[in-house]
C-alpha positions in Angstrom: 94.2 138.5 166.2 94.5 141.0 163.6 97.3 143.5 164.0 95.6 147.0 164.6 97.0 150.4 163.2 96.4 153.9 163.0 93.8 154.5 160.3 95.8 156.9 158.4 98.6 154.3 158.1 96.7 152.1 156.0 97.7 151.3 152.3 95.9 153.6 150.2 94.1 150.9 148.5 92.1 150.1 151.2 91.6 153.3 152.6 89.3 153.5 149.2 87.0 151.0 149.8 86.5 152.7 153.4 83.4 154.0 152.7 81.4 151.6 149.9 81.2 148.2 148.7 82.0 147.2 145.6 81.1 143.7 144.2 77.9 142.3 144.0 77.2 143.3 147.4 77.4 146.9 146.3 73.7 148.4 146.5 73.5 147.5 150.0 72.7 150.2 152.1 71.8 149.3 155.4 70.0 152.0 157.5 71.4 154.8 156.0 67.8 156.3 155.8 67.1 155.8 159.3 68.3 157.3 162.8 71.2 156.8 164.7 70.5 153.8 167.6 72.3 153.7 170.4 73.4 150.3 171.9 74.3 151.1 175.9 74.0 147.4 177.2 76.1 144.7 176.7 73.0 142.4 177.8 71.5 140.1 175.3 68.2 140.9 175.7 66.6 144.1 177.2 66.7 147.9 177.3 70.1 149.7 175.4 70.6 146.3 173.8 71.9 145.3 170.5 68.9 142.5 169.8 66.6 145.1 170.9 68.0 147.4 168.0 68.4 144.7 165.3 64.3 143.3 165.9 63.0 147.1 165.1 61.5 147.1 161.7 62.1 150.3 160.7 66.0 151.8 159.2 68.3 152.0 162.1 72.6 153.0 162.1 73.5 151.1 165.0 76.4 152.0 167.2 77.9 151.0 170.2 78.6 153.6 173.3 80.7 150.8 175.4 83.0 148.0 174.8 82.9 144.4 175.6 81.5 141.6 174.8 77.6 140.4 174.3 77.2 136.9 175.2 74.2 135.5 173.2 71.8 132.6 174.1 70.8 132.3 171.0 70.8 133.3 167.8 70.3 137.3 167.2 68.0 137.9 164.3 68.7 140.7 162.5 65.9 142.6 160.4 66.3 144.6 157.1 67.6 147.7 156.8 70.4 147.8 159.2 73.9 148.7 160.3 75.7 147.5 162.6 78.9 149.6 163.1 81.4 148.9 165.3 83.7 151.6 164.7 84.9 153.7 167.7 84.4 150.7 169.9 85.6 146.9 170.8 82.6 144.7 170.5 82.6 140.8 170.6 79.9 138.4 170.0 80.2 134.6 171.4 77.7 132.1 172.1 76.0 131.8 169.3 75.8 134.4 166.0 74.0 136.8 163.8 70.9 135.3 161.4 70.3 137.2 158.5 66.6 135.6 157.8 64.4 136.7 154.6 66.0 140.7 155.2 67.5 143.0 152.7 70.1 146.0 152.8 72.5 144.9 156.1 75.9 146.1 156.8 78.1 144.7 159.3 81.2 146.4 160.1 83.9 146.3 163.0 82.4 143.6 164.9 84.5 140.4 166.6 82.8 136.8 167.0 84.4 134.1 168.5 83.2 131.1 170.5 79.8 130.0 168.7 78.5 127.0 170.4 76.1 124.4 169.6 74.3 122.1 166.5 74.7 124.5 163.3 75.9 127.7 165.0 77.8 130.1 162.7 79.2 133.4 163.4 76.9 134.9 160.3 73.8 132.8 158.9 72.5 134.7 155.6 69.7 132.4 154.6 66.9 132.1 153.3 66.1 134.9 151.0 68.1 137.6 152.3 69.9 140.3 149.9 71.9 143.0 149.6 73.9 142.7 152.4 77.7 143.9 153.0 80.1 142.5 155.5 82.9 144.4 156.2 86.5 144.7 158.5 85.2 141.8 161.1 87.6 139.0 163.1 85.9 135.6 162.8 87.3 132.4 164.4 86.3 129.2 166.7 82.7 128.6 165.6 81.3 124.9 166.0 79.8 124.9 162.9 80.7 127.7 159.8 82.2 131.5 160.3 79.7 132.5 157.6 77.2 130.7 155.9 75.2 131.6 152.1 72.4 129.5 151.6 68.5 129.1 150.4 68.5 131.8 147.8 70.4 134.5 149.3 72.0 137.0 146.9 73.8 140.1 146.5 76.7 140.1 149.4 79.9 141.3 149.7 82.5 140.2 152.3 85.6 142.4 152.0 88.4 143.0 154.7 87.2 139.9 157.2 90.1 138.3 159.7 89.1 134.6 159.3 91.1 131.9 162.3 91.2 128.8 164.2 88.2 127.6 162.4 87.9 124.3 160.0 84.6 124.9 157.6 85.3 128.2 157.0 83.0 130.0 154.4 80.4 127.7 152.9 78.2 129.3 149.9 75.2 127.0 148.6 73.7 124.2 151.6 73.7 121.1 149.1 72.8 119.5 145.7 68.9 119.6 146.4 69.1 123.2 147.0 68.5 124.2 143.0 67.3 127.3 144.1 71.0 128.6 145.3 71.7 129.3 141.0 71.0 132.4 141.9 73.4 133.1 144.4 76.2 136.3 143.7 79.2 136.6 146.3 82.1 139.1 146.2 84.9 138.3 148.9 88.2 140.6 148.5 90.9 142.0 150.6 90.0 139.3 153.4 93.3 137.2 155.4 92.1 133.2 155.7 94.5 132.9 158.5 95.3 128.7 159.0 91.9 127.7 158.5 91.3 124.2 157.4 89.1 124.5 153.9 86.2 126.3 152.3 87.6 130.1 151.5 85.2 129.2 150.6 83.0 126.1 149.2 80.8 126.8 146.8 77.3 125.3 145.2 75.8 126.5 142.2 76.1 129.9 142.4 79.2 132.7 141.1 82.1 134.0 143.4 84.3 137.0 142.7 87.2 136.3 145.2 90.3 139.1 144.6 93.3 140.5 146.4 92.5 137.7 149.6 95.3 136.1 151.2 95.0 132.8 151.8 97.8 130.6 153.9 98.1 127.1 155.7 95.2 125.1 154.8 95.0 121.7 156.0 92.5 120.1 153.1 92.5 123.3 150.3 91.8 126.5 150.1 88.7 126.7 147.4 86.3 124.6 146.2 83.5 124.5 143.6 81.2 121.7 143.6 78.0 121.1 141.4 77.9 123.9 138.4 79.8 126.0 140.8 81.4 129.2 138.9 84.7 130.6 141.1 86.8 133.6 139.4 90.0 133.9 141.0 91.6 137.2 140.5 95.1 138.5 142.1 94.6 136.0 145.3 97.6 135.2 147.4 97.5 131.6 147.8 100.3 130.0 150.4 101.1 126.7 151.2 101.7 124.9 154.2 101.8 120.8 154.4 98.8 120.4 151.7 99.5 122.0 148.5 95.9 121.5 146.7 95.1 124.6 146.1 92.1 124.3 144.1 89.6 121.5 144.5 86.3 120.5 142.6 83.9 118.1 144.2 81.5 116.8 141.9 77.4 116.0 142.8 74.2 115.7 141.3 72.2 118.3 141.4 68.4 117.4 142.2 66.7 118.5 139.0 69.4 116.9 136.6 70.9 113.5 136.0 74.5 113.5 135.9 76.6 114.3 138.4 79.3 117.8 138.1 81.3 119.6 139.6 82.2 123.7 138.8 84.9 125.6 136.6 87.1 127.7 138.4 89.1 130.6 136.6 92.9 131.7 138.3 94.0 135.1 136.7 97.0 136.4 138.3 97.2 134.5 141.5 100.4 134.4 143.3 101.1 131.1 144.4 103.6 130.2 147.3 105.1 127.2 149.1 104.3 124.6 146.2 100.9 125.9 146.0 99.5 124.0 143.3 98.3 125.7 140.0 94.4 125.6 139.1 94.3 122.4 136.8 92.7 123.4 134.0 89.0 121.7 133.3 87.0 121.4 130.4 84.2 123.3 130.6 81.8 120.9 129.3 79.4 123.5 127.2 78.9 126.0 130.6 79.6 129.5 130.7 82.0 130.9 133.1 80.9 134.8 134.2 83.5 137.4 134.1 82.7 139.9 137.2 82.5 142.3 134.4 78.8 141.3 133.4 77.6 141.9 136.9 79.7 145.4 137.6 81.8 147.2 135.7 84.6 148.8 138.8 86.3 147.0 141.4 89.7 148.1 143.3 92.0 145.3 142.8 96.1 145.4 142.8 98.6 142.6 141.8 99.1 140.0 144.5 102.3 140.6 145.6 104.1 140.6 148.8 103.2 143.8 149.1 100.0 143.6 149.2 100.5 140.2 151.8 101.7 141.8 154.2 99.0 144.6 153.9 96.4 142.0 154.7 98.2 140.6 157.7 97.7 144.2 159.3 95.0 145.6 158.3 91.8 143.0 157.8 89.5 142.1 161.2 88.4 144.7 163.9 90.4 147.4 163.9 90.6 150.2 166.7 89.1 153.0 164.0 86.7 156.0 165.4 83.2 155.9 164.5 83.1 158.5 161.7 81.7 161.9 163.4 78.4 162.2 161.5 77.4 158.9 163.5 78.7 160.2 167.1 
């Protein structure tokens, strides 16, 4: 569990990110155009429950009037134009996770996800055809499948200031080599802390991912992986090895509509490699174009990878005891 500090003590870089998404998910508005909806029950179903709020079709800004654990007996489907705002309380989801299916404009903020059980059970599952999503300041650990999975042509997503721990296959982006529609996927991951999770920070197929100012330590397989046609732009991240030193991995697979198998591309710019973590190997592009984030958005908040940034990310990511803004009370 990440240590919590008063919000005023957070480094100015993280304070500047508090009210807006950066990167590919920057257009996510959630339920900003709808009324505030108050969750008053920790029950899985029924009046006042989170599930009741998430299935409503109109835009809603969902807040909590109670703290505690919500045990989900099945995936909780989130409909379009919702903000699920855990600030001001401490809400943990367990049993199953959230499913973002054919929806748009979703913001998920300041929740805990732990102990998801069952086949294909992810903390947050984003598929298919979902877009304009921002996941911010959540803590995720110990699910039977992934913590966050983004597949089946879901795109324009930002994951920021999240804390990932006690897990194996952390974040899969792009389902498998047969899903060639995943070429549209675009994801930004920034200011996150991957704390001893084994692999997939993320593993990417087909799409484009911009990683910046994240801290990944003590992986057991690899830190990040580019599979078939993937493009990963790794900028000013911290990779601190444990026993396994290979930070950057390339897996070769054959897309369903291609004759030859290919891996992907990784560009490492300004990354800090600690405790023997291996440099990103130079890889021949073979005519492929490696994207640059500035092709899609002009501004993002980054700083050099340093011991100072490493310290900040250890204490300021994941669920934190921050108040709910007055306008949402």
